[in-house]
C-alpha positions, 0 to 999 in steps of 0.5 A: 394742708389746704382748706376745701371750703370755698373762698368767701368774697373779699371784704371791701373796706376803704381805708387806704390799706392794701387788701388782706393777705390770704396766705398763712405764709405771708410775712408780717411787719406789725409796725407797718401794718399798724401804721395809721398815717394814711389819709382818710378817704374823703367820703367818710365822715369822722375825725382824723382820730376816728379814721386812724382808729378804724384803719388800725382796727382793720390792720389789726384784724388783717394781722389776726386773720393771718396768725389765726390761719397759721395757728389753725394750720399748725394745730390741724397738722399736729392732729393729723387733720385738715383745716376744715376737719378741725373747724368742724370738730371745734364747731361740733364741740361748741354745740355742747353735745348737740348732734347735727345733720350733714346738711346743717354742717355743710351749711356752716362750713359752706361745703357741697354735699359731696365735700361734706360726705368726704369730710365725714368719712375721713373723720369717722375713719379717724374715730373722731365722729360717728353717724347715728340714725336721726330719730326725728327723720328716718331719712337722715342721720345725725353726726355725733362727736366721739371722745376722740373728736372732743379731745382734738377740739379741746386741744385746738381750742386750748391754743386759742384760750391761752392766747386770749387769756394772755392778751386780754385781762379778765376785766376786759373779756366781756367787752372784747367778746361783745365787740367781736360778736357785734363785728361778726353780726355786722359782717353777717348782715353785709354777707346776707345783703350781698347774697340777697341781691 
């Protein structure tokens, strides 16, 4: 199954590591991917330990991306859905019952109006969502998750909850969550700065 969302521009980080693989079929050698012996670029300031730690974080993130893609593809296929369909159902479920407009959803998924309409049509045929009139704007509709769609989102999310629970002790979860939020915010700032040029 292929994701219909447009490719994001590559993230350029100078670490001496090869670019991140984008295929979920890439074989991973964790030992070599987490190797930290590469020399630090001359323009970066910091100790060798800082540079090695940064290189290890980026390598670990690259491996996480590949493994996330594999799990998402597998969980989506198990539900009879495409990856983007699953991402949207999980997004709707995370909004805690708040409906969304197709435009808002398209912005989140970075889909064109036509692609978003096709996605909504597919998910509605599967019974995972429904369109309802928008009481705040008669010209638009709101997309609501159905119990079936919520069940799909719960099943997919459970795979991730299990992995996070297994890997991160309860006492460290708030710290890991904060770090992930900070990394996400930094990547978002970088993306916004690049698109504002």
